[in-house]
DSSP file (Angstrom, degrees, kcal/mol; ACC not computed):
  #  RESIDUE AA STRUCTURE BP1 BP2  ACC     N-H-->O    O-->H-N    N-H-->O    O-->H-N    TCO  KAPPA ALPHA  PHI   PSI    X-CA   Y-CA   Z-CA
    1    1 A M              0   0    0      0, 0.0     2,-0.5     0, 0.0     0, 0.0   0.000 360.0 360.0 360.0 131.7   29.1 -110.1   89.8
    2    2 A H        -     0   0    0      4,-0.0     3,-0.0     3,-0.0     0, 0.0  -0.793 360.0-140.6 -96.9 132.7   26.1 -108.3   91.0
    3    3 A H    >>  -     0   0    0     -2,-0.5     4,-1.4     1,-0.1     3,-0.5  -0.762   8.5-140.0 -90.8 134.7   22.8 -108.6   89.1
    4    4 A P  H 3> S+     0   0    0      0, 0.0     4,-2.5     0, 0.0     5,-0.2   0.795 102.7  63.3 -61.6 -27.4   20.7 -105.4   88.8
    5    5 A L  H 3> S+     0   0    0      1,-0.2     4,-2.2     2,-0.2     5,-0.1   0.908 100.7  50.6 -63.5 -41.4   17.6 -107.5   89.4
    6    6 A R  H <> S+     0   0    0     -3,-0.5     4,-2.2     2,-0.2    -1,-0.2   0.911 110.9  49.0 -61.1 -42.8   18.8 -108.4   92.9
    7    7 A R  H  X S+     0   0    0     -4,-1.4     4,-2.1     1,-0.2    -2,-0.2   0.927 112.7  45.9 -65.7 -44.7   19.4 -104.7   93.7
    8    8 A S  H  X S+     0   0    0     -4,-2.5     4,-2.5     1,-0.2    -1,-0.2   0.850 110.7  55.2 -66.4 -33.3   16.0 -103.7   92.4
    9    9 A E  H  X S+     0   0    0     -4,-2.2     4,-2.1    -5,-0.2    -1,-0.2   0.921 108.4  47.2 -65.1 -43.4   14.4 -106.6   94.3
   10   10 A A  H  X S+     0   0    0     -4,-2.2     4,-2.3     2,-0.2    -2,-0.2   0.892 111.8  51.3 -64.0 -39.8   16.0 -105.4   97.6
   11   11 A A  H  X S+     0   0    0     -4,-2.1     4,-2.4     1,-0.2    -2,-0.2   0.908 109.2  50.4 -63.8 -41.9   14.8 -101.8   96.8
   12   12 A T  H  X S+     0   0    0     -4,-2.5     4,-2.7     1,-0.2    -2,-0.2   0.903 109.6  50.9 -62.7 -41.2   11.3 -103.1   96.3
   13   13 A I  H  X S+     0   0    0     -4,-2.1     4,-2.2     2,-0.2    -2,-0.2   0.912 111.0  47.8 -63.2 -43.3   11.4 -105.0   99.5
   14   14 A S  H  X S+     0   0    0     -4,-2.3     4,-2.1     2,-0.2    -1,-0.2   0.893 112.6  49.2 -65.7 -39.0   12.5 -101.9  101.5
   15   15 A V  H  X S+     0   0    0     -4,-2.4     4,-2.7     2,-0.2    -2,-0.2   0.918 110.7  50.0 -65.4 -43.2    9.8  -99.8   99.8
   16   16 A N  H  X S+     0   0    0     -4,-2.7     4,-2.8     1,-0.2    -2,-0.2   0.889 109.3  52.5 -62.0 -38.2    7.2 -102.4  100.6
   17   17 A K  H  X S+     0   0    0     -4,-2.2     4,-2.3     2,-0.2    -1,-0.2   0.922 111.1  46.1 -62.8 -44.6    8.4 -102.4  104.3
   18   18 A I  H  X S+     0   0    0     -4,-2.1     4,-2.3     2,-0.2    -2,-0.2   0.924 114.3  47.9 -64.0 -44.6    8.1  -98.6  104.5
   19   19 A L  H  X S+     0   0    0     -4,-2.7     4,-2.7     2,-0.2    -2,-0.2   0.907 110.8  51.7 -62.5 -42.3    4.6  -98.7  102.9
   20   20 A W  H  X S+     0   0    0     -4,-2.8     4,-2.4     1,-0.2    -1,-0.2   0.911 110.5  47.7 -62.1 -43.5    3.5 -101.5  105.2
   21   21 A E  H  X S+     0   0    0     -4,-2.3     4,-2.1     2,-0.2    -1,-0.2   0.901 112.3  50.0 -63.8 -40.3    4.6  -99.5  108.3
   22   22 A A  H  X S+     0   0    0     -4,-2.3     4,-2.4     2,-0.2    -2,-0.2   0.910 110.6  49.6 -64.2 -42.1    2.9  -96.4  107.0
   23   23 A I  H  X S+     0   0    0     -4,-2.7     4,-2.6     2,-0.2    -2,-0.2   0.911 109.7  51.6 -62.6 -42.8   -0.3  -98.4  106.4
   24   24 A C  H  X S+     0   0    0     -4,-2.4     4,-2.1     1,-0.2    -1,-0.2   0.907 111.0  47.6 -61.4 -41.9   -0.2  -99.8  109.9
   25   25 A Q  H  X S+     0   0    0     -4,-2.1     4,-2.4     2,-0.2    -1,-0.2   0.902 111.3  51.0 -66.0 -40.8    0.2  -96.3  111.4
   26   26 A C  H  X S+     0   0    0     -4,-2.4     4,-2.6     1,-0.2    -2,-0.2   0.908 110.3  49.1 -62.8 -42.6   -2.7  -95.0  109.3
   27   27 A Q  H  X S+     0   0    0     -4,-2.6     4,-2.8     2,-0.2     5,-0.2   0.898 110.1  51.7 -63.8 -40.0   -4.9  -97.9  110.4
   28   28 A R  H  X S+     0   0    0     -4,-2.1     4,-1.9     1,-0.2    -2,-0.2   0.926 112.5  45.1 -61.8 -45.3   -4.0  -97.2  114.0
   29   29 A C  H  X S+     0   0    0     -4,-2.4     4,-1.9     2,-0.2    -2,-0.2   0.894 112.8  52.0 -64.9 -39.3   -4.9  -93.5  113.7
   30   30 A F  H  X S+     0   0    0     -4,-2.6     4,-1.4     1,-0.2    -2,-0.2   0.928 111.5  44.7 -64.0 -46.8   -8.1  -94.4  111.9
   31   31 A F  H  X S+     0   0    0     -4,-2.8     4,-1.6     1,-0.2    -1,-0.2   0.855 111.4  54.7 -66.6 -33.7   -9.3  -96.8  114.6
   32   32 A R  H  < S+     0   0    0     -4,-1.9    -1,-0.2    -5,-0.2    -2,-0.2   0.874 107.4  49.8 -66.5 -36.7   -8.3  -94.3  117.2
   33   33 A S  H  < S+     0   0    0     -4,-1.9    -1,-0.2     1,-0.2    -2,-0.2   0.782 107.1  56.3 -73.0 -26.5  -10.5  -91.6  115.6
   34   34 A L  H  <        0   0    0     -4,-1.4    -1,-0.2     1,-0.2    -2,-0.2   0.884 360.0 360.0 -71.4 -37.9  -13.4  -94.1  115.4
   35   35 A I     <        0   0    0     -4,-1.6    -1,-0.2     0, 0.0    -2,-0.2   0.495 360.0 360.0 -72.9 360.0  -13.4  -94.7  119.2
């Protein structure tokens, strides 16, 4: 039996991963514009 909580937890983790990668790219662009 699959618990819906597990599925939403996995979805949250994947969303956080995407957001984290986007933040890292934004920071890279920001520091590049400063130099």
